[in-house]
C-alpha positions in Angstrom: -150.3 -28.5 -64.8 -151.9 -28.6 -68.3 -151.3 -25.8 -70.7 -153.0 -24.4 -73.8 -150.0 -23.7 -76.0 -149.8 -21.0 -78.6 -153.3 -19.7 -79.0 -154.7 -19.3 -82.5 -157.4 -16.9 -83.7 -160.1 -19.6 -83.6 -159.3 -20.7 -80.1 -162.7 -21.4 -78.4 -161.8 -20.0 -74.9 -165.1 -21.0 -73.3 -164.7 -24.5 -74.6 -161.1 -24.8 -73.6 -161.8 -23.5 -70.0 -164.8 -25.9 -69.7 -162.6 -28.8 -70.9 -159.8 -27.9 -68.5 -162.2 -27.5 -65.6 -163.7 -30.9 -66.4 -160.3 -32.5 -66.3 -159.5 -30.8 -63.0 -162.9 -31.8 -61.5 -162.3 -35.5 -62.3 -158.7 -35.4 -61.0 -156.9 -35.8 -64.3 -155.0 -32.5 -63.8 -154.4 -30.3 -60.7 -154.3 -27.0 -62.5 -154.3 -25.5 -66.0 -152.8 -22.5 -67.7 -151.9 -20.9 -70.9 -148.8 -20.2 -72.9 -147.8 -17.2 -74.9 -151.0 -15.1 -74.2 -150.7 -11.4 -74.4 -152.6 -9.1 -72.1 -155.6 -8.8 -74.5 -155.9 -12.6 -74.6 -155.6 -12.8 -70.9 -158.4 -10.3 -70.5 -160.5 -12.3 -73.0 -159.8 -15.5 -70.9 -160.7 -13.8 -67.6 -164.1 -12.7 -69.1 -164.9 -16.4 -69.6 -166.7 -18.2 -66.8 -164.0 -19.8 -64.6 -161.2 -18.3 -66.8 -159.8 -16.7 -63.7 -158.8 -20.2 -62.5 -155.9 -20.0 -64.9 -152.8 -21.0 -62.8 -150.1 -19.4 -65.0 -149.1 -17.9 -68.4 -145.9 -19.5 -69.8 -144.0 -16.9 -71.8 -140.5 -16.1 -73.0 -138.7 -14.1 -70.4 -135.1 -13.5 -69.6 -132.6 -10.7 -69.4 -132.5 -10.3 -73.2 -136.3 -10.7 -73.6 -138.0 -8.3 -71.2 -141.0 -7.0 -73.1 -143.5 -8.5 -70.7 -142.3 -6.2 -67.9 -144.4 -3.3 -69.1 -147.8 -5.0 -69.6 -148.2 -8.7 -69.0 -146.0 -9.1 -65.9 -147.8 -6.3 -64.0 -151.2 -7.6 -65.2 -150.5 -11.1 -63.9 -149.0 -9.7 -60.6 -152.2 -7.6 -60.0 -154.2 -10.8 -60.2 -151.8 -12.9 -58.1 -151.0 -15.2 -61.0 -147.4 -16.3 -61.5 -145.7 -16.1 -64.9 -143.8 -19.1 -66.0 -140.6 -18.0 -67.8 -139.4 -20.3 -70.6 -135.9 -19.9 -71.9 -134.8 -18.0 -68.8 -131.2 -18.5 -69.8 -131.7 -16.9 -73.3 -131.1 -20.2 -75.1 -127.9 -20.6 -72.9 -126.5 -17.4 -74.4 -126.6 -15.7 -71.0 -124.5 -18.5 -69.5 -121.4 -16.9 -71.0 -122.3 -13.3 -70.4 -119.4 -11.5 -68.8 -121.6 -9.3 -66.5 -123.4 -12.3 -65.2 -120.1 -14.2 -64.8 -118.7 -11.3 -62.8 -121.7 -11.1 -60.5 -121.7 -14.9 -60.3 -118.1 -15.0 -59.2 -118.9 -12.6 -56.4 -121.6 -15.0 -55.2 -119.5 -18.1 -55.8 -121.9 -19.4 -58.5 -122.4 -19.6 -62.2 -123.6 -16.9 -64.6 -126.6 -19.2 -65.3 -127.6 -19.1 -61.6 -127.4 -15.3 -61.6 -129.7 -15.2 -64.8 -132.2 -17.5 -63.0 -132.0 -15.5 -59.8 -132.7 -12.3 -61.8 -135.7 -14.0 -63.5 -137.4 -15.1 -60.3 -136.4 -12.0 -58.2 -140.0 -10.7 -57.9 -141.4 -13.9 -56.5 -144.1 -13.8 -59.2 -142.0 -15.6 -61.9 -141.3 -19.3 -62.1 -138.4 -20.1 -64.3 -138.1 -23.4 -66.1 -134.5 -23.7 -67.4 -133.5 -26.6 -69.5 -131.1 -29.0 -67.8 -129.3 -32.0 -69.4 -127.6 -33.3 -66.3 -128.0 -33.5 -62.6 -124.9 -31.3 -62.1 -126.6 -28.6 -64.3 -129.8 -29.0 -62.3 -128.0 -28.5 -59.1 -126.2 -25.5 -60.5 -129.5 -24.0 -61.5 -131.0 -24.7 -58.1 -128.5 -22.3 -56.5 -130.6 -19.5 -57.9 -133.3 -20.2 -55.3 -131.0 -19.0 -52.5 -129.5 -16.0 -54.2 -130.6 -12.5 -53.4 -129.3 -9.9 -55.9 -128.4 -6.5 -54.5 -129.9 -3.3 -55.9 -126.5 -2.4 -57.3 -126.3 -5.8 -59.0 -129.8 -5.3 -60.5 -128.7 -1.9 -61.8 -125.6 -3.4 -63.3 -127.7 -6.0 -65.1 -130.2 -3.4 -66.3 -127.3 -1.4 -67.7 -125.9 -4.5 -69.5 -129.3 -5.8 -70.6 -131.7 -2.8 -70.7 -135.4 -3.3 -70.8 -137.0 -2.3 -74.1 -138.3 1.2 -74.5 -142.1 1.6 -74.1 
């Protein structure tokens, strides 16, 4: 997966898409995507020939950074394109959150695993948490088998409310 990171005003989207598609066609990459694109930029990208081959949009998303839920996340879901969440643990700040710790204790796992399970709950979000050790990676992997209850999701919404529209 090859990403265009942090677009700038002068980004030549047709040129970028053509270059990415060329790399894909010769087998240098399997897929390409973008990073930090807002809905308006995604719409611009999808107007470019083959722009709809974009595999993902990598953006900041976690319990404390939920702004994409009102626009970008639904836009990507409607097009069947997953969002890749970077910093899904909120810079590790969520790993010590008491609400997450309490829910984690009920599941026999860490607060970080609950934060990750929350991020990927829809099935349309891929989380890429940082991990400095194999033990931490295994702890994070627990999130893949967690199913948060509606009550737990409500508790997390109350503790970490989404922004107002």
